[in-house]
N, C-alpha and C positions, 0 to 999 in steps of 0.2 A: 609834514605828510601824514596822511590819514591812514590808520591802521587797517588791514585787513578785515579784522572783526568789525570794526565800526562801519566799514563801507558795507559789509555784508548785512548788519543789522539795520543800516539805512535803507537798504534795498528792500529788505523784508517789510519794513515799515511802510515804505512807499508802495509796494504791492498791496499791502492790505488797505491803504487809503484809496488805492485806485480801485480796488475790488468793491469796497464800501460805496464809493461814488458811482460805480456801474450799477450796483443793485439799487441805490437811491433812485437813479434815473430810469430804471426799468420797472420800478414800482408805480402802478397806476395811481393817479389822483382821484379822490372820490369827492373832494371839496369840502370834507369835514375832518376834524382831528382824529387820529387813529390811536394817538398814545394815551389818553385818559378817557375815563368813563364819561359820559355826558353830564351836563350840569343837572339834569332831572335826577340823577342817582347821586346825591350830594354826598353820603356817607362813603361809598365806594371811591368817588373822586378825592375825597379828602384822604382817605387812607393811601391812595396811589400817591398823592402829593408828598404824604409824609415819608413813604419809602424812598421816593426820588431825592428828598432832601437829605434823609439819613444816608443814603448811598453816596451822596456828594460829600458828607462829613467823612465817612470812612475812606473814600478815596483820597481826599485831601491829607488825612491823618497818614495813610500809607505813603503817599508822596512826600510828605515831610521826613518821616522815618527814613525812607530810602535816600531821599534828596540830601539830607543833612549827615547821612551816615550814623544815625542814631542806633541802628541795630548792632553795630560793632561793640556798644557798651552795655548791650542788653545781658542779663544774667538768667539763670534758670527761672528765678522768681519773676522776672519780667515778662517771661513767655506765659505765664499763668494768667 
């Protein structure tokens, strides 16, 4: 049996995904990429790509820490 807290969390996550999907569909398409700087501005584009990769590493690290329960073994020094 699914606990009420898990059901509530699943409903919240589902609502967030539905809201993001609705916003994605409502955003007009321009036919060009809107996430990165154009290739004509190579330094800015390279910096943006670096930050995207850096963010993926941090998200992965936090996912491992939470998923494996490593935070339970952390000490005061670990949080520094």
